N, CA and C of each residue as an Amber inpcrd file, in Angstrom:
protein
   600
 -13.3240000  20.1130000  31.2100000 -12.8970000  18.9670000  30.4900000
 -12.0480000  19.5950000  29.2310000 -11.3210000  18.6110000  28.7720000
 -10.5030000  19.1640000  27.6450000 -11.2710000  18.9970000  26.2600000
 -10.4790000  19.6030000  25.2910000 -11.2740000  19.8240000  24.0690000
 -10.9420000  18.7170000  23.0980000 -12.0200000  18.4470000  22.1160000
 -11.7610000  17.7010000  20.9660000 -11.9160000  18.4560000  19.8000000
 -10.9060000  18.5020000  18.9170000 -10.9950000  19.2650000  17.7180000
 -11.1900000  18.2810000  16.5880000 -12.2480000  18.1900000  16.0830000
 -12.6420000  17.3340000  14.9550000 -12.2880000  17.8890000  13.7450000
 -11.5170000  17.1930000  12.8750000 -10.9710000  17.8300000  11.5160000
 -11.3280000  16.8470000  10.3520000 -11.5930000  17.6140000   9.3280000
 -11.7900000  16.7750000   8.0520000 -10.9530000  17.2840000   6.9330000
 -10.0740000  16.5240000   6.3580000  -9.1970000  17.0930000   5.3350000
  -9.6360000  16.7770000   3.7590000  -9.2500000  17.3830000   2.9590000
  -9.3830000  17.1920000   1.6000000 -10.5460000  17.6370000   0.7820000
 -11.6910000  18.0370000   1.6080000 -12.9140000  18.2030000   0.8050000
 -12.8080000  19.6580000   0.1470000 -13.9800000  20.1170000  -0.1620000
 -15.2910000  19.6570000   0.0640000 -15.4480000  18.4790000  -1.0370000
 -16.5260000  17.5390000  -0.6010000 -16.9120000  16.4850000  -1.5540000
 -18.4210000  16.2090000  -1.5080000 -18.8070000  15.2510000  -2.1190000
 -20.3170000  14.9320000  -2.1390000 -20.5810000  14.4090000  -0.7060000
 -19.6800000  14.0680000   0.3010000 -20.1610000  13.7400000   1.4230000
 -20.2040000  14.8490000   2.5280000 -19.8190000  16.1260000   2.1650000
 -19.7470000  17.2820000   3.0120000 -21.1670000  17.5250000   3.7070000
 -22.2560000  17.5440000   2.8350000 -23.4140000  17.7430000   3.3220000
 -23.8260000  16.7530000   4.3670000 -23.6700000  15.4540000   4.1800000
 -23.9630000  14.4180000   5.0770000 -23.1380000  14.5510000   6.4910000
 -21.8640000  14.9910000   6.3710000 -21.1380000  15.1910000   7.6040000
 -21.8080000  16.4210000   8.3810000 -21.9910000  17.4970000   7.6050000
 -22.6710000  18.7330000   8.3370000 -23.8250000  18.3550000   8.8900000
 -24.6440000  17.4550000   8.3750000 -26.0210000  17.0980000   8.9700000
 -25.7230000  16.4660000  10.4030000 -24.7620000  15.5310000  10.3020000
 -24.3680000  14.7540000  11.5310000 -23.9430000  15.8040000  12.6160000
 -23.0010000  16.5840000  12.2370000 -22.5290000  17.5450000  13.1040000
 -23.6720000  18.4010000  13.7580000 -24.6250000  18.8050000  12.8410000
 -25.6710000  19.7160000  13.3360000 -26.6620000  18.8750000  14.3360000
 -26.8720000  17.5420000  14.0060000 -27.8010000  16.8430000  14.8420000
 -26.9900000  16.6500000  16.2110000 -25.6770000  16.4720000  16.3110000
 -25.0410000  16.3550000  17.4520000 -24.6820000  17.8200000  18.0570000
 -24.9250000  18.8130000  17.5570000 -24.8120000  20.0620000  18.1200000
 -23.2420000  20.4660000  18.2390000 -22.5200000  20.0360000  17.2180000
 -21.1010000  20.4090000  17.3290000 -20.4570000  21.1190000  16.1810000
 -19.2830000  21.5640000  16.1210000 -18.7590000  22.1790000  15.0110000
 -17.2950000  21.4330000  14.7190000 -16.9390000  21.4070000  13.5000000
 -15.5360000  20.7610000  13.2730000 -14.8380000  21.8200000  12.4240000
 -13.5490000  21.5060000  12.0900000 -12.7710000  22.2920000  11.2310000
 -12.4450000  21.5030000   9.9000000 -12.7600000  22.1740000   8.8030000
 -12.5060000  21.4600000   7.5250000 -11.4100000  22.0170000   6.8160000
 -10.2920000  21.2230000   6.7060000  -9.1580000  21.6290000   5.7890000
  -9.3880000  21.2950000   4.4990000  -9.8620000  22.4240000   3.6410000
 -10.3530000  22.2600000   2.2990000  -9.1400000  22.3210000   1.2570000
  -9.2660000  21.5990000   0.1790000  -8.2740000  21.8410000  -0.8240000
  -8.8510000  22.9690000  -1.9100000  -8.0670000  24.0050000  -2.2360000
  -8.4890000  25.1200000  -2.7980000  -9.1930000  24.7900000  -4.1380000
  -8.7100000  23.8240000  -4.8880000  -9.1970000  23.4760000  -6.2580000
 -10.7270000  22.8540000  -5.9610000 -10.8810000  22.0350000  -5.0050000
 -12.1810000  21.4910000  -4.8000000 -13.0430000  22.5220000  -4.2260000
 -12.6220000  23.3630000  -3.3770000 -13.4760000  24.4450000  -2.9000000
 -13.9410000  25.3760000  -4.1270000 -13.0540000  25.6150000  -5.0430000
 -13.4750000  26.5590000  -6.1040000 -14.5480000  25.8450000  -7.0080000
 -14.4810000  24.4360000  -7.1280000 -15.3860000  23.7340000  -7.9600000
 -16.8320000  23.6720000  -7.1500000 -16.8620000  23.7670000  -5.7680000
 -18.0710000  23.6680000  -5.1720000 -18.0840000  24.8160000  -4.0720000
 -18.2510000  26.0000000  -4.4270000 -18.3210000  27.1070000  -3.4870000
 -19.4880000  26.9540000  -2.4200000 -20.5700000  26.2900000  -3.1380000
 -21.7450000  26.1760000  -2.1980000 -21.5610000  25.1670000  -1.0810000
 -20.6760000  24.2750000  -1.2530000 -20.3220000  23.3260000  -0.1550000
 -19.4710000  23.9910000   0.9390000 -18.6020000  24.9570000   0.3840000
 -17.7090000  25.6290000   1.4050000 -18.5140000  26.7020000   2.1790000
 -19.4910000  27.3500000   1.5540000 -20.4300000  28.1290000   2.2280000
 -21.3930000  27.3470000   3.3240000 -21.6230000  26.2370000   2.9230000
 -22.4500000  25.3770000   3.8660000 -21.6150000  25.0390000   5.1550000
 -20.4460000  24.7790000   5.0230000 -19.6710000  24.4340000   6.2610000
 -19.5830000  25.6910000   7.0370000 -19.2510000  26.9100000   6.4760000
 -19.3020000  28.0860000   7.2880000 -20.6510000  28.3880000   7.9060000
 -21.7780000  28.0510000   7.1860000 -23.0530000  28.4310000   7.5790000
 -23.4410000  27.5180000   8.8370000 -22.9460000  26.3240000   8.8910000
 -23.1900000  25.3890000  10.0020000 -22.4810000  25.7450000  11.2810000
 -21.5350000  26.7530000  10.9760000 -20.6530000  27.1000000  12.1580000
 -19.2730000  26.3980000  12.4790000 -19.1240000  25.5710000  11.3800000
 -17.8600000  24.8550000  11.3690000 -16.6880000  25.8430000  10.6130000
 -15.6030000  25.5810000  10.8240000 -14.3620000  26.3270000  10.4060000
 -13.9020000  25.8750000   9.1020000 -13.7410000  26.6760000   8.0870000
 -13.1630000  26.3350000   6.7230000 -11.7210000  26.8200000   6.9780000
 -10.8230000  25.9060000   6.6610000  -9.2570000  26.1980000   6.7340000
  -8.6700000  25.6430000   5.5570000  -7.3420000  25.9030000   5.3850000
  -6.5410000  25.6140000   4.2300000  -5.7010000  24.4940000   4.2200000
  -5.8370000  23.6200000   3.1600000  -4.9680000  22.3640000   3.0180000
  -4.2430000  22.5480000   1.6040000  -3.8280000  23.7160000   1.3570000
  -3.2300000  24.1610000   0.0970000  -4.1710000  24.1620000  -1.0650000
  -3.6370000  24.7370000  -2.1630000  -4.6330000  24.7680000  -3.3270000
  -4.7600000  23.4460000  -4.1130000  -3.6830000  22.7030000  -4.1190000
  -3.8520000  21.5440000  -4.9830000  -3.4870000  20.1600000  -4.2780000
  -2.9110000  20.2320000  -3.0850000  -2.4360000  18.9720000  -2.3000000
  -1.4920000  18.1820000  -3.1510000  -0.9820000  18.7560000  -4.2480000
   0.0680000  18.0780000  -5.1480000   1.4830000  18.1250000  -4.4270000
   1.8140000  17.3010000  -3.6120000   3.0010000  17.4320000  -2.7270000
   4.3520000  17.3760000  -3.5990000   4.3370000  16.9000000  -4.7610000
   5.5310000  16.8140000  -5.5570000   5.8250000  18.2110000  -6.0180000
   4.8380000  19.2010000  -6.0880000   5.1210000  20.6420000  -6.3960000
   5.2280000  21.3170000  -5.0020000   4.3520000  21.0550000  -4.1190000
   4.3910000  21.8760000  -2.9010000   5.6920000  21.7210000  -2.1950000
   6.1350000  20.5400000  -2.0480000   7.4440000  20.3750000  -1.1360000
   8.8920000  20.4060000  -2.0400000   8.8320000  21.1420000  -3.1520000
  10.0110000  21.2320000  -3.9400000  10.9610000  22.3280000  -3.1630000
  10.3920000  23.3240000  -2.7280000  11.2830000  24.4270000  -2.1320000
  10.4550000  25.3180000  -1.2250000  10.8890000  26.4630000  -0.7780000
  10.2280000  27.2380000   0.1850000   9.0530000  27.9110000  -0.4030000
   8.8140000  27.8480000  -1.6990000   7.6170000  28.2650000  -2.2350000
   6.3900000  27.4060000  -1.8710000   6.6350000  26.5780000  -0.9000000
   5.4880000  25.8370000  -0.4910000   4.4690000  26.8830000   0.2020000
   4.9430000  28.0090000   0.6530000   3.9550000  29.0440000   1.1820000
   3.0490000  29.4670000   0.2150000   3.4380000  29.4470000  -1.1000000
   2.6390000  29.8470000  -2.1960000   1.4220000  28.9750000  -2.2290000
   1.5900000  27.7640000  -2.0210000   0.4620000  26.8620000  -2.0750000
  -0.6080000  27.1120000  -0.9670000  -0.1940000  27.5360000   0.0690000
  -1.0950000  28.0360000   1.0790000  -1.7030000  29.3340000   0.8340000
  -0.9100000  30.3500000   0.1900000  -1.3230000  31.5560000  -0.2650000
  -2.5100000  31.2790000  -1.2870000  -2.3230000  30.6090000  -2.2300000
  -3.2600000  30.3010000  -3.1900000  -4.6540000  29.7790000  -2.5860000
  -4.4030000  28.7910000  -1.5670000  -5.6770000  28.1910000  -0.8910000
  -6.3550000  29.2390000  -0.2300000  -5.6710000  30.0100000   0.4800000
  -6.1910000  31.1760000   1.2720000  -6.9930000  32.1150000   0.3710000
  -6.3820000  32.4330000  -0.7290000  -7.0920000  33.3490000  -1.6120000
  -8.5070000  32.7250000  -2.2750000  -8.4320000  31.3930000  -2.4870000
  -9.5340000  30.7390000  -2.7760000 -10.6620000  30.7740000  -1.7940000
 -10.3800000  30.5420000  -0.5170000 -11.3400000  30.6940000   0.4220000
 -11.9020000  32.1730000   0.6790000 -10.8510000  33.0760000   0.4650000
 -11.2630000  34.3590000   0.7030000 -12.4200000  34.7700000  -0.2850000
 -12.1550000  34.1480000  -1.6250000 -12.9730000  34.6450000  -2.8870000
 -14.3490000  33.9720000  -2.6160000 -14.5610000  32.9780000  -1.7980000
 -15.6960000  32.2890000  -1.5420000 -16.4350000  32.9300000  -0.2590000
 -15.6940000  33.1330000   0.8170000 -16.3320000  33.4360000   2.0750000
 -15.9810000  34.8260000   2.5250000 -15.1570000  35.6950000   1.6660000
 -14.9060000  37.0740000   1.9280000 -13.7080000  37.1960000   2.6350000
 -13.0080000  38.3950000   2.4630000 -11.6720000  38.6610000   2.9850000
 -11.7290000  38.8040000   4.6960000 -12.8850000  38.9560000   5.1450000
 -12.9820000  39.0120000   6.5920000 -12.9920000  37.7220000   7.2590000
 -13.1220000  36.6160000   6.4400000 -13.0670000  35.3080000   7.0070000
 -11.7980000  34.9900000   7.6650000 -11.7460000  34.3510000   8.9020000
 -10.3690000  34.0190000   9.6480000  -9.6790000  32.9220000   8.6830000
  -8.5180000  33.4180000   8.2990000  -7.8790000  32.5770000   7.1530000
  -6.3420000  32.3060000   7.3420000  -6.0060000  32.1260000   8.7310000
  -4.5730000  31.9070000   8.9270000  -4.1600000  30.3570000   9.3750000
  -5.3220000  29.5980000   9.2150000  -5.0460000  28.1020000   9.6950000
  -4.8180000  27.3140000   8.5720000  -3.7910000  26.6020000   8.6160000
  -3.4510000  25.4820000   7.5300000  -3.0800000  24.1670000   8.1140000
  -3.1750000  23.2250000   7.0620000  -2.5220000  21.9310000   7.5570000
  -1.7500000  21.4700000   6.2680000  -0.5080000  21.0800000   6.6220000
   0.2690000  20.4760000   5.5980000  -0.1580000  19.0340000   5.0920000
  -0.2420000  18.8720000   3.8220000  -0.6720000  17.5030000   3.3140000
   0.2440000  16.6020000   3.8500000  -0.3030000  15.4910000   4.3480000
   0.3910000  14.3510000   5.1060000   1.0530000  14.8930000   6.3930000
   0.5930000  16.1790000   6.8740000   1.0750000  16.4280000   8.1760000
   2.5490000  17.2260000   8.2830000   2.8160000  18.0950000   9.1770000
   3.9840000  18.6940000   9.1570000   5.1780000  17.9650000   9.6640000
   5.0320000  16.7740000  10.0390000   6.3020000  15.9180000  10.4400000
   6.8130000  15.2380000   9.3810000   6.0180000  15.1090000   8.2230000
   6.4830000  14.2790000   7.0970000   7.7050000  14.8730000   6.7070000
   8.7860000  14.1500000   6.3330000  10.1850000  14.5260000   6.1450000
  10.3290000  15.6460000   5.0550000   9.4400000  15.5210000   4.0920000
   9.6100000  16.4580000   2.9190000   9.2650000  17.8750000   3.2550000
   8.4550000  18.0830000   4.2260000   8.1540000  19.5010000   4.4590000
   8.6550000  20.0240000   5.8950000   9.5120000  19.3140000   6.5820000
   9.9740000  19.7810000   7.7130000  10.7680000  20.9500000   7.6790000
  11.4310000  21.2140000   6.4460000  12.3310000  22.4400000   6.2900000
  11.3240000  23.6540000   5.9570000  10.1080000  23.4880000   5.7670000
   9.3040000  24.6470000   5.4060000   8.4470000  25.2090000   6.5930000
   8.5480000  24.5050000   7.6060000   7.6130000  24.8330000   8.6740000
   7.7550000  26.3150000   9.1140000   9.1000000  26.6360000   9.3140000
   9.4150000  27.9670000   9.7290000   8.9340000  28.9280000   8.8670000
   9.1870000  28.8130000   7.5490000   8.6440000  29.7280000   6.5290000
   7.2880000  29.8140000   6.4310000   6.5140000  28.8800000   6.6380000
   5.0470000  28.8280000   6.7630000   4.5210000  29.6780000   7.9920000
   5.2210000  29.4280000   9.2240000   4.8470000  30.1030000  10.3060000
   5.2100000  31.5860000  10.2480000   6.3620000  31.9930000   9.6440000
   6.8000000  33.2870000   9.3820000   5.8970000  34.1350000   8.4450000
   5.1700000  33.2580000   7.5500000   4.3160000  33.9120000   6.6340000
   2.9530000  34.2770000   7.4080000   2.8470000  33.8960000   8.7110000
   1.6940000  34.2680000   9.4810000   0.5570000  33.1930000   9.5440000
   1.0150000  31.8850000   9.2920000   0.0880000  30.8200000   9.3340000
   0.2790000  30.1030000  10.6200000  -0.8720000  29.4380000  11.0420000
  -0.8860000  28.4290000  12.0600000  -1.0190000  27.0930000  11.5960000
  -0.3550000  26.0520000  12.0130000  -0.6040000  24.7840000  11.5130000
  -0.8320000  23.7460000  12.5610000  -1.6130000  22.8610000  12.3200000
  -1.7870000  21.7430000  13.2450000  -1.7960000  20.3010000  12.5640000
  -1.0830000  19.4200000  13.2170000  -1.3330000  18.1180000  12.8270000
  -2.3960000  17.3110000  13.6720000  -2.2800000  16.0460000  13.9650000
  -3.4870000  15.3080000  14.6660000  -2.7920000  14.2760000  15.5950000
  -3.6420000  13.9180000  16.5650000  -3.0800000  12.9800000  17.5140000
  -4.0680000  11.8900000  17.8440000  -5.1190000  11.7360000  16.9050000
  -6.1260000  10.7330000  16.8920000  -6.6850000  10.5900000  15.4380000
  -7.0760000   9.4880000  15.0660000  -7.5230000   9.3100000  13.6320000
  -8.4620000   8.0830000  13.6530000  -9.2970000   8.0500000  12.4110000
 -10.0470000   6.7930000  12.2230000  -9.4280000   5.9330000  11.0950000
  -8.3240000   6.3080000  10.5830000  -7.5370000   5.4530000   9.6560000
  -8.2130000   5.3740000   8.3130000  -8.9580000   6.4710000   8.0430000
  -9.8320000   6.4050000   6.7400000  -8.8660000   6.7240000   5.5500000
  -7.6500000   7.0190000   5.7950000  -6.6740000   7.3030000   4.5640000
  -5.3320000   6.3960000   4.7650000  -5.2640000   5.4450000   5.7890000
  -4.1080000   4.6760000   5.8560000  -4.1720000   3.7840000   4.7490000
  -2.9900000   3.0180000   4.5030000  -2.9510000   2.0450000   3.3980000
  -3.9360000   0.9840000   3.8720000  -4.7230000   0.4680000   2.6130000
  -5.9300000  -0.4100000   2.7430000  -7.2390000   0.1680000   3.3280000
  -7.2230000   1.3630000   3.4190000  -8.3160000   2.1170000   4.0430000
  -9.5980000   1.8360000   3.3130000  -9.5270000   1.5960000   1.8410000
 -10.7690000   1.1760000   1.1950000 -11.3330000  -0.0210000   1.5790000
 -10.5900000  -0.9590000   2.3060000 -11.1340000  -2.2170000   2.6150000
 -11.7460000  -2.1840000   4.0480000 -11.5950000  -1.0180000   4.6790000
 -11.8390000  -0.9660000   6.0670000 -13.4290000  -0.7160000   6.1150000
 -14.1920000  -1.4250000   6.9100000 -15.5830000  -1.1170000   7.2640000
 -15.7070000   0.0360000   8.1160000 -16.8930000   0.5270000   8.3150000
 -17.1480000   1.6820000   9.2210000 -16.7230000   1.1830000  10.7320000
 -17.0560000  -0.0220000  10.8720000 -16.6430000  -0.4480000  12.3840000
 -15.2830000  -0.5800000  12.5060000 -14.3700000  -1.0260000  11.4770000
 -12.9130000  -0.8310000  11.6480000 -12.5070000   0.5810000  11.8750000
 -13.1720000   1.4470000  11.0960000 -12.7900000   2.7770000  11.5420000
 -13.0020000   3.2720000  12.8520000 -14.1600000   2.9000000  13.2790000
 -14.6310000   3.2880000  14.5420000 -13.6120000   2.5270000  15.7220000
 -13.3560000   1.3720000  15.4180000 -12.3240000   0.7740000  16.4510000
 -11.0600000   1.4130000  16.5430000 -10.5330000   1.8020000  15.1160000
  -9.2660000   2.5350000  15.0720000  -9.2810000   3.8890000  15.9430000
 -10.3930000   4.6310000  15.7500000 -10.6040000   5.8420000  16.5350000
 -10.5770000   5.5770000  17.9520000 -11.3530000   4.5340000  18.5110000
 -11.2390000   4.2310000  19.8920000  -9.7010000   3.8990000  20.3900000
  -9.0340000   3.3320000  19.5780000  -7.6480000   2.9540000  19.8890000
  -6.8100000   4.0150000  20.0940000  -7.1110000   5.0810000  19.2360000
  -6.0580000   6.2100000  19.1230000  -6.4120000   7.6230000  19.8960000
  -7.7730000   7.5540000  20.4650000  -8.2110000   8.6630000  21.1700000
  -7.5810000   8.5660000  22.6860000  -7.1130000   9.7830000  23.0710000
  -6.4220000   9.6870000  24.3900000  -7.5120000   9.4890000  25.6410000
  -7.3890000   8.6070000  26.2580000  -8.3700000   8.3900000  27.4830000
  -8.1640000   9.0530000  28.5740000  -6.9240000   9.8730000  28.6800000
  -6.5020000  10.6310000  29.7980000  -7.0310000  12.0660000  29.9110000
  -7.6750000  12.3920000  28.8290000  -8.2230000  13.7350000  28.8740000
  -7.5620000  14.8240000  28.3070000  -6.2980000  14.4640000  27.6350000
  -5.5630000  15.6490000  26.9660000  -6.3810000  16.0510000  25.7780000
  -6.0760000  17.3460000  25.3210000  -6.7540000  17.7470000  24.1020000
  -6.5610000  16.8720000  22.9530000  -7.4840000  16.6390000  22.1650000
  -7.2610000  15.6430000  20.9770000  -7.6280000  16.4570000  19.5710000
  -6.9450000  16.2390000  18.7030000  -7.2240000  16.6120000  17.3450000
  -7.3310000  15.3740000  16.3710000  -8.6970000  15.1680000  16.0090000
  -8.8830000  13.9350000  15.2360000  -8.8650000  14.1380000  13.7900000
  -8.2820000  13.2310000  13.0870000  -8.2090000  13.3640000  11.5380000
  -9.0650000  12.5570000  10.9370000  -9.9320000  13.0800000  10.1700000
 -10.8280000  12.1210000   9.3150000 -10.7230000  12.8910000   7.8920000
 -11.4010000  12.3290000   6.9050000 -11.2620000  12.8490000   5.6030000
 -12.7660000  12.9530000   4.8220000 -12.7610000  14.0780000   4.2070000
 -13.9350000  14.3930000   3.4170000 -13.8180000  14.2630000   2.0500000
 -13.8140000  13.0300000   1.3890000 -13.6330000  12.9260000   0.0700000
 -14.7860000  12.1290000  -0.3880000 -15.0660000  11.9090000  -1.7030000
 -16.1480000  11.3440000  -2.1980000 -16.2820000   9.7150000  -1.8900000
 -15.1430000   9.1560000  -1.6450000 -14.9440000   7.6370000  -1.3650000
 -15.3810000   7.3710000   0.0830000 -15.2730000   8.4360000   1.0080000
 -15.4090000   8.1290000   2.3120000 -16.6820000   7.9830000   3.0030000
 -17.5430000   7.2480000   2.4470000 -18.9710000   7.0030000   2.8810000
 -18.7960000   6.3840000   4.3030000 -17.8180000   5.4090000   4.4290000
 -17.7090000   4.6820000   5.8680000 -17.3950000   5.7780000   7.0220000
 -16.5960000   6.8290000   6.6900000 -16.5140000   7.8070000   7.6800000
 -17.6660000   8.5070000   8.2280000 -18.5850000   8.7390000   7.1310000
 -19.8650000   9.3280000   7.4730000 -20.6660000   8.3060000   8.2230000
 -20.4860000   7.0140000   7.9070000 -21.3650000   5.9870000   8.7000000
 -21.0210000   5.9790000  10.1930000 -19.6790000   6.0640000  10.4190000
 -19.1140000   5.8580000  11.7540000 -19.1060000   7.0560000  12.5640000
 -19.3560000   8.2800000  11.9840000 -19.2890000   9.5760000  12.5560000
 -20.0780000   9.7960000  13.9150000 -21.4190000   9.3270000  13.8050000
 -22.2070000   9.6250000  15.0270000 -21.7120000   8.9770000  16.1780000
 -21.2260000   7.5650000  16.0390000 -20.8390000   6.7900000  17.0560000
 -19.4770000   7.3890000  17.6130000 -18.7260000   7.8270000  16.6530000
 -17.4290000   8.4890000  17.0770000 -17.5150000   9.6030000  17.9060000
 -18.5170000  10.5530000  17.6810000 -18.9410000  11.7020000  18.3940000
 -19.4400000  11.4200000  19.8200000 -20.3120000  10.3490000  19.7650000
 -20.9790000   9.7780000  20.9650000 -19.7190000   9.3860000  21.9130000
 -18.9400000   8.5790000  21.2760000 -17.7310000   8.0180000  22.1300000
 -16.8980000   8.9890000  22.8130000 -16.4570000  10.0170000  21.9870000
 -15.5300000  11.0360000  22.4540000 -16.2640000  11.8650000  23.4900000
 -17.5240000  12.1110000  23.1970000 -18.2900000  12.8830000  24.2080000
 -18.3500000  12.0800000  25.5090000 -18.4930000  10.8130000  25.4740000
 -18.6430000   9.9310000  26.6360000 -17.3490000  10.0230000  27.5060000
 -16.2950000  10.4270000  26.9510000 -15.0430000  10.5570000  27.5950000
 -14.8580000  11.8700000  28.4480000 -15.9750000  12.6630000  28.0470000
 -15.8850000  14.0120000  28.7670000 -15.3590000  15.1760000  28.0230000
 -15.1030000  14.9490000  26.6640000 -14.5950000  16.0450000  25.9640000
 -15.6160000  16.9590000  25.3560000 -15.2690000  18.1440000  25.2330000
 -16.0350000  19.1040000  24.6680000 -15.4710000  19.5240000  23.2820000
 -16.4320000  19.8390000  22.2570000 -15.8840000  19.8000000  20.8410000
 -15.8120000  21.3990000  20.4410000 -14.6890000  21.6660000  19.8600000
 -14.5550000  23.0410000  19.4530000 -13.6560000  23.0010000  17.9900000
 -13.8540000  24.1910000  17.3710000 -12.9660000  24.3560000  16.2090000
 -11.6250000  24.7560000  16.5670000 -10.7190000  24.9000000  15.5840000
  -9.2840000  25.2560000  15.8260000  -9.1730000  26.7510000  15.6230000
 -10.2240000  27.4930000  15.4940000 -10.2470000  28.9340000  15.1850000
  -9.3250000  29.6580000  16.1190000  -9.4550000  29.2570000  17.4920000
  -8.7420000  30.3660000  18.5050000  -7.6310000  29.4890000  19.0990000
  -7.2950000  28.1490000  18.8530000  -6.3500000  27.3950000  19.5310000
  -4.9400000  27.9490000  19.0840000  -4.1100000  28.3590000  20.1470000
  -2.7520000  28.6900000  19.7140000  -1.9360000  27.5050000  19.3220000
  -1.0200000  27.7800000  18.4610000  -0.0310000  26.7090000  18.2300000
   0.8800000  26.4760000  19.3310000   1.0930000  25.1370000  19.5740000
   2.0030000  24.9890000  20.9130000   3.3250000  25.1910000  20.7150000
């Protein structure tokens, strides 16, 4: 069966521990695209992600798109994020995996994709989500998020990369996560991290 790559952006946060506990209970790993400044403030949470077997990856140092998407220096935002992760997990930790803030298809960063690739990074967007960061997300219940996930997951069995968020306000993501994992598993997917997935 095909793979599900569960991803959590913007952490670590006070919800990271609860997310890791659920992943552990379900016997799966995910990929956490952490923001460098959050990682630097909570290195213990970053270490906990790695210790659980999930993958720590790079979502830039600041997530400040007004700066990051000014020019080709956008790579610098990834380099700084990479250095922060290395300072916490060591220089041997796999560290070429990045995600653009708001995804690589957003028009502000399309020009920088080649530069980031040429700098030796792999990047991935997503093709399924629970809607926990769409407009009006704060009003969505955990059941709303679960329904959104079911609506966006590929029933045909192609690889899926699921976008969720690990921030302090995303308690409903934590609530719906066990059901989401069970649902995706019921479709026959196996869960993996993005560590070894080649860019298409």
